[in-house]
ROZADO-873602 format. One record per residue: chain; y, x, z of N, C-alpha, C in turn. Coordinates in steps of 0.02 Angstrom, whole numbers. Last residue first. Layout:
REM ROZADO-873602
@pamar A n.Y Y n.X X n.Z Z ca.Y Y ca.X X ca.Z Z c.Y Y c.X X c.Z Z
...
END
This chain:
REM ROZADO-873602
@pamar A n.Y -640 n.X 54 n.Z -747 ca.Y -661 ca.X 63 ca.Z -817 c.Y -616 c.X 25 c.Z -864
@pamar A n.Y -562 n.X 145 n.Z -614 ca.Y -580 ca.X 82 ca.Z -648 c.Y -596 c.X 95 c.Z -721
@pamar A n.Y -639 n.X 287 n.Z -534 ca.Y -584 ca.X 258 ca.Z -574 c.Y -607 c.X 193 c.Z -606
@pamar A n.Y -702 n.X 293 n.Z -369 ca.Y -715 ca.X 294 ca.Z -441 c.Y -658 c.X 260 c.Z -478
@pamar A n.Y -610 n.X 382 n.Z -245 ca.Y -641 ca.X 321 ca.Z -269 c.Y -654 c.X 328 c.Z -344
@pamar A n.Y -605 n.X 501 n.Z -112 ca.Y -602 ca.X 484 ca.Z -183 c.Y -636 c.X 417 c.Z -196
@pamar A n.Y -522 n.X 468 n.Z 45 ca.Y -581 ca.X 488 ca.Z 6 c.Y -573 c.X 465 c.Z -67
@pamar A n.Y -344 n.X 501 n.Z 57 ca.Y -405 ca.X 465 ca.Z 75 c.Y -461 c.X 491 c.Z 32
@pamar A n.Y -217 n.X 609 n.Z 118 ca.Y -263 ca.X 591 ca.Z 63 c.Y -323 c.X 554 c.Z 92
@pamar A n.Y -68 n.X 552 n.Z 206 ca.Y -128 ca.X 593 ca.Z 197 c.Y -170 c.X 567 c.Z 139
@pamar A n.Y 65 n.X 540 n.Z 311 ca.Y 47 ca.X 531 ca.Z 241 c.Y -10 c.X 579 c.Z 226
@pamar A n.Y 55 n.X 464 n.Z 470 ca.Y 55 ca.X 525 ca.Z 431 c.Y 34 c.X 509 c.Z 359
@pamar A n.Y 25 n.X 363 n.Z 561 ca.Y 95 ca.X 386 ca.Z 554 c.Y 100 c.X 453 c.Z 517
@pamar A n.Y -111 n.X 340 n.Z 533 ca.Y -90 ca.X 369 ca.Z 597 c.Y -21 c.X 400 c.Z 592
@pamar A n.Y -84 n.X 349 n.Z 363 ca.Y -135 ca.X 340 ca.Z 415 c.Y -112 c.X 375 c.Z 477
@pamar A n.Y -30 n.X 302 n.Z 209 ca.Y -7 ca.X 314 ca.Z 278 c.Y -64 c.X 298 c.Z 325
@pamar A n.Y -105 n.X 387 n.Z 67 ca.Y -90 ca.X 328 ca.Z 107 c.Y -65 c.X 348 c.Z 176
@pamar A n.Y -160 n.X 426 n.Z -91 ca.Y -116 ca.X 448 ca.Z -37 c.Y -95 c.X 386 c.Z 1
@pamar A n.Y -309 n.X 449 n.Z -177 ca.Y -265 ca.X 401 ca.Z -145 c.Y -226 c.X 434 c.Z -89
@pamar A n.Y -374 n.X 483 n.Z -335 ca.Y -354 ca.X 512 ca.Z -271 c.Y -302 c.X 466 c.Z -242
@pamar A n.Y -507 n.X 427 n.Z -430 ca.Y -439 ca.X 411 ca.Z -408 c.Y -428 c.X 446 c.Z -341
@pamar A n.Y -605 n.X 487 n.Z -571 ca.Y -593 ca.X 477 ca.Z -500 c.Y -519 c.X 461 c.Z -486
@pamar A n.Y -633 n.X 530 n.Z -700 ca.Y -662 ca.X 467 ca.Z -677 c.Y -650 c.X 451 c.Z -604
@pamar A n.Y -628 n.X 704 n.Z -665 ca.Y -629 ca.X 650 ca.Z -715 c.Y -663 c.X 588 c.Z -685
@pamar A n.Y -541 n.X 753 n.Z -514 ca.Y -600 ca.X 753 ca.Z -557 c.Y -597 c.X 696 c.Z -607
@pamar A n.Y -409 n.X 833 n.Z -469 ca.Y -420 ca.X 765 ca.Z -494 c.Y -481 c.X 768 c.Z -540
@pamar A n.Y -359 n.X 925 n.Z -330 ca.Y -405 ca.X 922 ca.Z -386 c.Y -416 c.X 848 c.Z -404
@pamar A n.Y -197 n.X 976 n.Z -279 ca.Y -251 ca.X 927 ca.Z -275 c.Y -293 c.X 928 c.Z -339
@pamar A n.Y -93 n.X 1051 n.Z -172 ca.Y -126 ca.X 1064 ca.Z -236 c.Y -190 c.X 1023 c.Z -233
@pamar A n.Y 35 n.X 953 n.Z -91 ca.Y -29 ca.X 987 ca.Z -94 c.Y -47 c.X 1003 c.Z -166
@pamar A n.Y 138 n.X 872 n.Z 15 ca.Y 140 ca.X 919 ca.Z -41 c.Y 76 c.X 960 c.Z -39
@pamar A n.Y 213 n.X 735 n.Z 82 ca.Y 147 ca.X 764 ca.Z 69 c.Y 154 c.X 808 c.Z 8
@pamar A n.Y 310 n.X 654 n.Z 204 ca.Y 307 ca.X 701 ca.Z 148 c.Y 237 c.X 729 c.Z 143
@pamar A n.Y 413 n.X 531 n.Z 277 ca.Y 346 ca.X 555 ca.Z 263 c.Y 349 c.X 601 c.Z 202
@pamar A n.Y 512 n.X 489 n.Z 416 ca.Y 510 ca.X 511 ca.Z 347 c.Y 442 c.X 542 c.Z 336
@pamar A n.Y 545 n.X 355 n.Z 529 ca.Y 503 ca.X 411 ca.Z 507 c.Y 513 c.X 425 c.Z 433
@pamar A n.Y 701 n.X 320 n.Z 607 ca.Y 646 ca.X 301 ca.Z 564 c.Y 609 c.X 363 c.Z 539
@pamar A n.Y 807 n.X 373 n.Z 674 ca.Y 753 ca.X 344 ca.Z 714 c.Y 692 c.X 327 c.Z 672
@pamar A n.Y 899 n.X 408 n.Z 580 ca.Y 863 ca.X 462 ca.Z 613 c.Y 805 c.X 436 c.Z 655
@pamar A n.Y 964 n.X 293 n.Z 543 ca.Y 909 ca.X 315 ca.Z 501 c.Y 869 c.X 371 c.Z 534
@pamar A n.Y 1073 n.X 235 n.Z 604 ca.Y 1011 ca.X 237 ca.Z 640 c.Y 952 c.X 264 c.Z 601
@pamar A n.Y 1184 n.X 249 n.Z 518 ca.Y 1192 ca.X 261 ca.Z 590 c.Y 1126 c.X 268 c.Z 626
@pamar A n.Y 1138 n.X 218 n.Z 386 ca.Y 1163 ca.X 285 ca.Z 404 c.Y 1164 c.X 298 c.Z 478
@pamar A n.Y 1070 n.X 126 n.Z 306 ca.Y 1054 ca.X 132 ca.Z 377 c.Y 1078 c.X 198 c.Z 405
@pamar A n.Y 1102 n.X 130 n.Z 172 ca.Y 1102 ca.X 65 ca.Z 205 c.Y 1083 c.X 67 c.Z 278
@pamar A n.Y 1102 n.X 267 n.Z 140 ca.Y 1159 ca.X 225 ca.Z 121 c.Y 1160 c.X 160 c.Z 160
@pamar A n.Y 985 n.X 332 n.Z 167 ca.Y 1039 ca.X 339 ca.Z 216 c.Y 1097 c.X 292 c.Z 201
@pamar A n.Y 825 n.X 268 n.Z 157 ca.Y 887 ca.X 280 ca.Z 121 c.Y 944 c.X 281 c.Z 171
@pamar A n.Y 683 n.X 353 n.Z 226 ca.Y 733 ca.X 300 ca.Z 229 c.Y 795 c.X 319 c.Z 189
@pamar A n.Y 554 n.X 416 n.Z 116 ca.Y 604 ca.X 426 ca.Z 169 c.Y 654 c.X 368 c.Z 168
@pamar A n.Y 430 n.X 496 n.Z 52 ca.Y 443 ca.X 426 ca.Z 68 c.Y 490 c.X 427 c.Z 128
@pamar A n.Y 367 n.X 601 n.Z -73 ca.Y 417 ca.X 593 ca.Z -19 c.Y 431 c.X 519 c.Z -11
@pamar A n.Y 242 n.X 703 n.Z -133 ca.Y 260 ca.X 633 ca.Z -120 c.Y 309 c.X 633 c.Z -62
@pamar A n.Y 182 n.X 812 n.Z -252 ca.Y 229 ca.X 804 ca.Z -197 c.Y 248 c.X 731 c.Z -193
@pamar A n.Y 51 n.X 909 n.Z -314 ca.Y 76 ca.X 841 ca.Z -303 c.Y 123 c.X 842 c.Z -243
@pamar A n.Y -10 n.X 1008 n.Z -437 ca.Y 32 ca.X 1010 ca.Z -377 c.Y 65 c.X 942 c.Z -370
@pamar A n.Y -180 n.X 989 n.Z -492 ca.Y -109 ca.X 977 ca.Z -500 c.Y -74 c.X 986 c.Z -433
@pamar A n.Y -328 n.X 1020 n.Z -583 ca.Y -289 ca.X 1031 ca.Z -523 c.Y -215 c.X 1023 c.Z -538
@pamar A n.Y -407 n.X 884 n.Z -677 ca.Y -393 ca.X 954 ca.Z -662 c.Y -352 c.X 959 c.Z -598
@pamar A n.Y -364 n.X 752 n.Z -791 ca.Y -410 ca.X 784 ca.Z -744 c.Y -393 c.X 858 c.Z -736
@pamar A n.Y -197 n.X 688 n.Z -793 ca.Y -252 ca.X 721 ca.Z -829 c.Y -299 c.X 752 c.Z -778
@pamar A n.Y -161 n.X 529 n.Z -718 ca.Y -150 ca.X 601 ca.Z -724 c.Y -209 c.X 630 c.Z -764
@pamar A n.Y -78 n.X 375 n.Z -693 ca.Y -131 ca.X 411 ca.Z -727 c.Y -113 c.X 485 c.Z -732
@pamar A n.Y -40 n.X 296 n.Z -544 ca.Y -15 ca.X 341 ca.Z -595 c.Y -73 c.X 378 c.Z -627
@pamar A n.Y -6 n.X 153 n.Z -459 ca.Y -61 ca.X 190 ca.Z -490 c.Y -33 c.X 230 c.Z -548
@pamar A n.Y 58 n.X 97 n.Z -306 ca.Y 73 ca.X 122 ca.Z -373 c.Y 14 c.X 164 c.Z -398
@pamar A n.Y 109 n.X 1 n.Z -192 ca.Y 44 ca.X 12 ca.Z -222 c.Y 57 c.X 32 c.Z -295
@pamar A n.Y 193 n.X -22 n.Z -40 ca.Y 193 ca.X 13 ca.Z -105 c.Y 121 c.X 18 c.Z -129
@pamar A n.Y 290 n.X -116 n.Z 70 ca.Y 224 ca.X -107 ca.Z 40 c.Y 233 c.X -74 c.Z -28
@pamar A n.Y 362 n.X -145 n.Z 225 ca.Y 370 ca.X -112 ca.Z 161 c.Y 301 c.X -97 c.Z 133
@pamar A n.Y 348 n.X -310 n.Z 300 ca.Y 334 ca.X -238 ca.Z 297 c.Y 349 c.X -210 c.Z 227
@pamar A n.Y 491 n.X -420 n.Z 315 ca.Y 422 ca.X -406 ca.Z 294 c.Y 410 c.X -331 c.Z 293
@pamar A n.Y 621 n.X -454 n.Z 338 ca.Y 581 ca.X -432 ca.Z 395 c.Y 508 c.X -420 c.Z 378
@pamar A n.Y 725 n.X -516 n.Z 268 ca.Y 709 ca.X -445 ca.Z 256 c.Y 669 c.X -416 c.Z 314
@pamar A n.Y 732 n.X -649 n.Z 277 ca.Y 767 ca.X -612 ca.Z 329 c.Y 755 c.X -536 c.Z 322
@pamar A n.Y 655 n.X -685 n.Z 167 ca.Y 724 ca.X -709 ca.Z 170 c.Y 765 c.X -671 c.Z 223
@pamar A n.Y 559 n.X -553 n.Z 92 ca.Y 568 ca.X -605 ca.Z 141 c.Y 642 c.X -624 c.Z 147
@pamar A n.Y 549 n.X -374 n.Z 82 ca.Y 547 ca.X -441 ca.Z 53 c.Y 555 c.X -492 c.Z 109
@pamar A n.Y 638 n.X -221 n.Z 74 ca.Y 602 ca.X -271 ca.Z 112 c.Y 603 c.X -337 c.Z 74
@pamar A n.Y 614 n.X -97 n.Z -56 ca.Y 655 ca.X -142 ca.Z -15 c.Y 610 c.X -192 c.Z 21
@pamar A n.Y 614 n.X 60 n.Z -118 ca.Y 568 ca.X 9 ca.Z -90 c.Y 608 c.X -33 c.Z -41
@pamar A n.Y 657 n.X 136 n.Z -265 ca.Y 684 ca.X 111 ca.Z -202 c.Y 638 c.X 55 c.Z -179
@pamar A n.Y 575 n.X 271 n.Z -347 ca.Y 584 ca.X 200 ca.Z -337 c.Y 614 c.X 186 c.Z -268
@pamar A n.Y 507 n.X 366 n.Z -457 ca.Y 568 ca.X 370 ca.Z -417 c.Y 590 c.X 298 c.Z -406
@pamar A n.Y 376 n.X 458 n.Z -522 ca.Y 395 ca.X 394 ca.Z -492 c.Y 456 c.X 406 c.Z -448
@pamar A n.Y 367 n.X 580 n.Z -580 ca.Y 325 ca.X 527 ca.Z -608 c.Y 344 c.X 459 c.Z -581
@pamar A n.Y 446 n.X 728 n.Z -616 ca.Y 454 ca.X 664 ca.Z -582 c.Y 413 c.X 610 c.Z -616
@pamar A n.Y 357 n.X 876 n.Z -612 ca.Y 385 ca.X 824 ca.Z -656 c.Y 388 c.X 759 c.Z -617
@pamar A n.Y 288 n.X 966 n.Z -534 ca.Y 360 ca.X 973 ca.Z -539 c.Y 395 c.X 921 c.Z -582
@pamar A n.Y 158 n.X 917 n.Z -534 ca.Y 173 ca.X 980 ca.Z -568 c.Y 247 c.X 987 c.Z -581
@pamar A n.Y 223 n.X 766 n.Z -499 ca.Y 160 ca.X 798 ca.Z -516 c.Y 176 c.X 858 c.Z -559
@pamar A n.Y 308 n.X 675 n.Z -376 ca.Y 313 ca.X 727 ca.Z -427 c.Y 244 c.X 757 c.Z -436
@pamar A n.Y 381 n.X 531 n.Z -318 ca.Y 317 ca.X 564 ca.Z -331 c.Y 327 c.X 612 c.Z -389
@pamar A n.Y 477 n.X 453 n.Z -197 ca.Y 479 ca.X 500 ca.Z -252 c.Y 410 c.X 533 c.Z -258
@pamar A n.Y 552 n.X 313 n.Z -127 ca.Y 488 ca.X 346 ca.Z -142 c.Y 497 c.X 390 c.Z -203
@pamar A n.Y 652 n.X 262 n.Z 2 ca.Y 653 ca.X 291 ca.Z -64 c.Y 589 c.X 330 c.Z -74
@pamar A n.Y 678 n.X 108 n.Z 92 ca.Y 651 ca.X 176 ca.Z 85 c.Y 655 c.X 197 c.Z 13
@pamar A n.Y 797 n.X 15 n.Z 190 ca.Y 756 ca.X 24 ca.Z 131 c.Y 733 c.X 97 c.Z 128
@pamar A n.Y 800 n.X -58 n.Z 347 ca.Y 815 ca.X 2 ca.Z 309 c.Y 768 c.X 6 c.Z 249
@pamar A n.Y 875 n.X -198 n.Z 422 ca.Y 818 ca.X -170 ca.Z 386 c.Y 840 c.X -110 c.Z 345
@pamar A n.Y 951 n.X -203 n.Z 585 ca.Y 955 ca.X -207 ca.Z 513 c.Y 893 c.X -175 c.Z 482
@pamar A n.Y 1020 n.X -273 n.Z 730 ca.Y 961 ca.X -245 ca.Z 697 c.Y 968 c.X -255 c.Z 622
@pamar A n.Y 1151 n.X -225 n.Z 834 ca.Y 1132 ca.X -267 ca.Z 778 c.Y 1072 c.X -234 c.Z 744
@pamar A n.Y 1236 n.X -225 n.Z 988 ca.Y 1183 ca.X -199 ca.Z 946 c.Y 1164 c.X -251 c.Z 893
@pamar A n.Y 1366 n.X -176 n.Z 1092 ca.Y 1344 ca.X -225 ca.Z 1042 c.Y 1293 c.X -192 c.Z 997
@pamar A n.Y 1417 n.X -155 n.Z 1256 ca.Y 1377 ca.X -127 ca.Z 1201 c.Y 1352 c.X -183 c.Z 1156
@pamar A n.Y 1498 n.X -244 n.Z 1336 ca.Y 1520 ca.X -177 ca.Z 1319 c.Y 1483 c.X -151 c.Z 1257
@pamar A n.Y 1549 n.X -404 n.Z 1320 ca.Y 1488 ca.X -363 ca.Z 1323 c.Y 1507 c.X -294 c.Z 1296
@pamar A n.Y 1623 n.X -540 n.Z 1352 ca.Y 1637 ca.X -469 ca.Z 1362 c.Y 1573 c.X -430 c.Z 1373
@pamar A n.Y 1618 n.X -675 n.Z 1347 ca.Y 1594 ca.X -639 ca.Z 1288 c.Y 1604 c.X -563 c.Z 1295
@pamar A n.Y 1676 n.X -732 n.Z 1457 ca.Y 1604 ca.X -742 ca.Z 1449 c.Y 1575 c.X -704 c.Z 1389
@pamar A n.Y 1813 n.X -701 n.Z 1440 ca.Y 1775 ca.X -668 ca.Z 1493 c.Y 1699 c.X -675 c.Z 1482
@pamar A n.Y 1861 n.X -677 n.Z 1267 ca.Y 1854 ca.X -718 ca.Z 1327 c.Y 1807 c.X -685 c.Z 1377
@pamar A n.Y 1936 n.X -520 n.Z 1211 ca.Y 1883 ca.X -570 ca.Z 1210 c.Y 1885 c.X -614 c.Z 1272
@pamar A n.Y 2029 n.X -422 n.Z 1229 ca.Y 2046 ca.X -475 ca.Z 1182 c.Y 1994 c.X -531 c.Z 1181
@pamar A n.Y 1967 n.X -331 n.Z 1313 ca.Y 2021 ca.X -371 ca.Z 1340 c.Y 2039 c.X -429 c.Z 1295
@pamar A n.Y 1877 n.X -269 n.Z 1222 ca.Y 1851 ca.X -310 ca.Z 1277 c.Y 1905 c.X -356 c.Z 1305
@pamar A n.Y 1968 n.X -198 n.Z 1143 ca.Y 1927 ca.X -250 ca.Z 1113 c.Y 1899 c.X -297 c.Z 1166
@pamar A n.Y 2019 n.X -109 n.Z 1239 ca.Y 2065 ca.X -156 ca.Z 1206 c.Y 2025 c.X -213 c.Z 1174
@pamar A n.Y 1908 n.X -33 n.Z 1272 ca.Y 1938 ca.X -76 ca.Z 1323 c.Y 1985 c.X -128 c.Z 1292
@pamar A n.Y 1789 n.X -43 n.Z 1135 ca.Y 1843 ca.X -11 ca.Z 1173 c.Y 1870 c.X -59 c.Z 1225
@pamar A n.Y 1612 n.X -61 n.Z 1131 ca.Y 1679 ca.X -87 ca.Z 1120 c.Y 1729 c.X -49 c.Z 1162
@pamar A n.Y 1489 n.X 43 n.Z 1059 ca.Y 1524 ca.X 21 ca.Z 1120 c.Y 1593 c.X -4 c.Z 1102
@pamar A n.Y 1353 n.X 1 n.Z 950 ca.Y 1417 ca.X 34 ca.Z 963 c.Y 1448 c.X 3 c.Z 1026
@pamar A n.Y 1200 n.X 15 n.Z 860 ca.Y 1237 ca.X -3 ca.Z 919 c.Y 1304 c.X 34 c.Z 921
@pamar A n.Y 1072 n.X -39 n.Z 760 ca.Y 1137 ca.X -5 ca.Z 758 c.Y 1179 c.X -30 c.Z 816
@pamar A n.Y 907 n.X -19 n.Z 745 ca.Y 955 ca.X -53 ca.Z 787 c.Y 1019 c.X -12 c.Z 788
@pamar A n.Y 809 n.X -39 n.Z 601 ca.Y 850 ca.X 5 ca.Z 643 c.Y 897 c.X -38 c.Z 683
@pamar A n.Y 649 n.X -51 n.Z 531 ca.Y 708 ca.X -84 ca.Z 556 c.Y 744 c.X -38 c.Z 604
@pamar A n.Y 524 n.X -23 n.Z 494 ca.Y 577 ca.X -1 ca.Z 449 c.Y 641 c.X -37 c.Z 467
@pamar A n.Y 370 n.X -25 n.Z 537 ca.Y 433 ca.X -9 ca.Z 571 c.Y 483 c.X 19 c.Z 521
@pamar A n.Y 261 n.X -42 n.Z 449 ca.Y 288 ca.X -99 ca.Z 486 c.Y 359 c.X -85 c.Z 510
@pamar A n.Y 211 n.X 8 n.Z 289 ca.Y 241 ca.X 26 ca.Z 352 c.Y 271 c.X -35 c.Z 385
@pamar A n.Y 101 n.X 65 n.Z 172 ca.Y 123 ca.X 4 ca.Z 207 c.Y 150 c.X 27 c.Z 275
@pamar A n.Y 50 n.X 131 n.Z 15 ca.Y 86 ca.X 138 ca.Z 78 c.Y 103 c.X 69 c.Z 107
@pamar A n.Y -30 n.X 215 n.Z -98 ca.Y -40 ca.X 151 ca.Z -63 c.Y -10 c.X 158 c.Z 7
@pamar A n.Y -36 n.X 285 n.Z -247 ca.Y 5 ca.X 289 ca.Z -187 c.Y 3 c.X 220 c.Z -155
@pamar A n.Y -158 n.X 361 n.Z -341 ca.Y -134 ca.X 298 ca.Z -314 c.Y -96 c.X 312 c.Z -250
@pamar A n.Y -190 n.X 445 n.Z -486 ca.Y -160 ca.X 453 ca.Z -420 c.Y -135 c.X 385 c.Z -398
@pamar A n.Y -334 n.X 475 n.Z -590 ca.Y -274 ca.X 437 ca.Z -569 c.Y -254 c.X 456 c.Z -499
@pamar A n.Y -413 n.X 523 n.Z -744 ca.Y -405 ca.X 528 ca.Z -672 c.Y -340 c.X 491 c.Z -653
@pamar A n.Y -531 n.X 480 n.Z -873 ca.Y -464 ca.X 491 ca.Z -848 c.Y -466 c.X 498 c.Z -772
@pamar A n.Y -651 n.X 441 n.Z -917 ca.Y -642 ca.X 513 ca.Z -912 c.Y -572 c.X 530 c.Z -886
@pamar A n.Y -756 n.X 308 n.Z -863 ca.Y -689 ca.X 332 ca.Z -878 c.Y -686 c.X 408 c.Z -871
@pamar A n.Y -916 n.X 279 n.Z -939 ca.Y -874 ca.X 291 ca.Z -881 c.Y -807 c.X 321 c.Z -902
@pamar A n.Y -939 n.X 158 n.Z -1070 ca.Y -939 ca.X 227 ca.Z -1047 c.Y -897 c.X 234 c.Z -984
@pamar A n.Y -1002 n.X -7 n.Z -1028 ca.Y -972 ca.X 43 ca.Z -1071 c.Y -975 c.X 112 c.Z -1040
@pamar A n.Y -1044 n.X -73 n.Z -910 ca.Y -1002 ca.X -106 ca.Z -960 c.Y -967 c.X -55 c.Z -1004
@pamar A n.Y -1213 n.X -73 n.Z -846 ca.Y -1149 ca.X -40 ca.Z -858 c.Y -1111 c.X -75 c.Z -915
@pamar A n.Y -1285 n.X -205 n.Z -749 ca.Y -1283 ca.X -168 ca.Z -812 c.Y -1215 c.X -135 c.Z -821
@pamar A n.Y -1284 n.X -284 n.Z -638 ca.Y -1289 ca.X -213 ca.Z -627 c.Y -1291 c.X -172 c.Z -692
@pamar A n.Y -1283 n.X -415 n.Z -681 ca.Y -1224 ca.X -391 ca.Z -645 c.Y -1226 c.X -315 c.Z -635
@pamar A n.Y -1411 n.X -434 n.Z -732 ca.Y -1355 ca.X -427 ca.Z -778 c.Y -1293 c.X -398 c.Z -745
@pamar A n.Y -1481 n.X -449 n.Z -611 ca.Y -1496 ca.X -392 ca.Z -655 c.Y -1439 c.X -381 c.Z -705
@pamar A n.Y -1426 n.X -569 n.Z -563 ca.Y -1419 ca.X -507 ca.Z -524 c.Y -1433 c.X -446 c.Z -567
@pamar A n.Y -1469 n.X -656 n.Z -663 ca.Y -1397 ca.X -645 ca.Z -654 c.Y -1385 c.X -581 c.Z -615
@pamar A n.Y -1609 n.X -648 n.Z -638 ca.Y -1581 ca.X -628 ca.Z -703 c.Y -1506 c.X -614 c.Z -698
@pamar A n.Y -1618 n.X -700 n.Z -507 ca.Y -1639 ca.X -630 ca.Z -520 c.Y -1611 c.X -606 c.Z -587
@pamar A n.Y -1574 n.X -831 n.Z -533 ca.Y -1537 ca.X -788 ca.Z -487 c.Y -1555 c.X -715 c.Z -499
@pamar A n.Y -1676 n.X -875 n.Z -622 ca.Y -1606 ca.X -872 ca.Z -644 c.Y -1564 c.X -826 c.Z -599
@pamar A n.Y -1788 n.X -867 n.Z -536 ca.Y -1786 ca.X -826 ca.Z -597 c.Y -1714 c.X -820 c.Z -623
@pamar A n.Y -1756 n.X -963 n.Z -442 ca.Y -1761 ca.X -894 ca.Z -420 c.Y -1758 c.X -846 c.Z -480
@pamar A n.Y -1760 n.X -1077 n.Z -526 ca.Y -1698 ca.X -1059 ca.Z -492 c.Y -1700 c.X -986 c.Z -471
@pamar A n.Y -1897 n.X -1076 n.Z -564 ca.Y -1845 ca.X -1070 ca.Z -615 c.Y -1779 c.X -1049 c.Z -584
@pamar A n.Y -1957 n.X -1095 n.Z -438 ca.Y -1970 ca.X -1034 ca.Z -475 c.Y -1918 c.X -1023 c.Z -529
@pamar A n.Y -1908 n.X -1224 n.Z -409 ca.Y -1892 ca.X -1168 ca.Z -365 c.Y -1903 c.X -1102 c.Z -401
@pamar A n.Y -1967 n.X -1298 n.Z -512 ca.Y -1894 ca.X -1295 ca.Z -506 c.Y -1872 c.X -1235 c.Z -463
@pamar A n.Y -2102 n.X -1278 n.Z -477 ca.Y -2076 ca.X -1255 ca.Z -542 c.Y -2000 c.X -1249 c.Z -541
@pamar A n.Y -2107 n.X -1341 n.Z -352 ca.Y -2122 ca.X -1269 ca.Z -358 c.Y -2096 c.X -1241 c.Z -423
@pamar A n.Y -2081 n.X -1473 n.Z -393 ca.Y -2035 ca.X -1440 ca.Z -345 c.Y -2045 c.X -1364 c.Z -350
@pamar A n.Y -2195 n.X -1493 n.Z -475 ca.Y -2127 ca.X -1500 ca.Z -503 c.Y -2076 c.X -1464 c.Z -458
@pamar A n.Y -2297 n.X -1479 n.Z -381 ca.Y -2293 ca.X -1433 ca.Z -439 c.Y -2224 c.X -1434 c.Z -471
@pamar A n.Y -2267 n.X -1588 n.Z -299 ca.Y -2263 ca.X -1520 ca.Z -272 c.Y -2259 c.X -1468 c.Z -327
@pamar A n.Y -2292 n.X -1693 n.Z -392 ca.Y -2226 ca.X -1686 ca.Z -362 c.Y -2217 c.X -1615 c.Z -334
@pamar A n.Y -2429 n.X -1673 n.Z -416 ca.Y -2381 ca.X -1665 ca.Z -472 c.Y -2310 c.X -1656 c.Z -445
@pamar A n.Y -2478 n.X -1704 n.Z -289 ca.Y -2488 ca.X -1637 ca.Z -317 c.Y -2439 c.X -1623 c.Z -374
@pamar A n.Y -2441 n.X -1840 n.Z -283 ca.Y -2415 ca.X -1793 ca.Z -233 c.Y -2422 c.X -1721 c.Z -258
@pamar A n.Y -2516 n.X -1893 n.Z -386 ca.Y -2443 ca.X -1896 ca.Z -391 c.Y -2411 c.X -1846 c.Z -342
@pamar A n.Y -2644 n.X -1876 n.Z -334 ca.Y -2626 ca.X -1840 ca.Z -395 c.Y -2550 c.X -1838 c.Z -403
@pamar A n.Y -2637 n.X -1964 n.Z -227 ca.Y -2649 ca.X -1894 ca.Z -215 c.Y -2626 c.X -1853 c.Z -275
END
């Protein structure tokens, strides 16, 4: 009987020690790690699926006559990936000018942008343009969407303003706290 009581006391002690360690780690995880950031930031977070263009042309009668009968197709279409050009200006000053290209061996991955730009707290005129490059998709670039956002935006200290594609539109998301 005494051994059974000692065994239960030992199990209870181990359980209490484990719960105390978990509570201590939880309390430490909520301690601040220094002063809050006084900087502000602009994050451009874009992801688009449709950046492919189908380029089509009709063959002439002479071209069709030169082909074997089983290859005579009047309209020929070829799908190609279109790169995009991202430009970010803050108060008229170019902060980002980048060509966004497809990744993957077949260039069939979505276009993804995640850029973080530090800005001084306060109000700023922000212009973001995300448009297909005409050099590599001139014939079908009109089918692809171009995005533009131009606003006067307040950047509170310690906050990040995020511009993102939502519902086929470039728009601002809710503020997030700036990283420390």
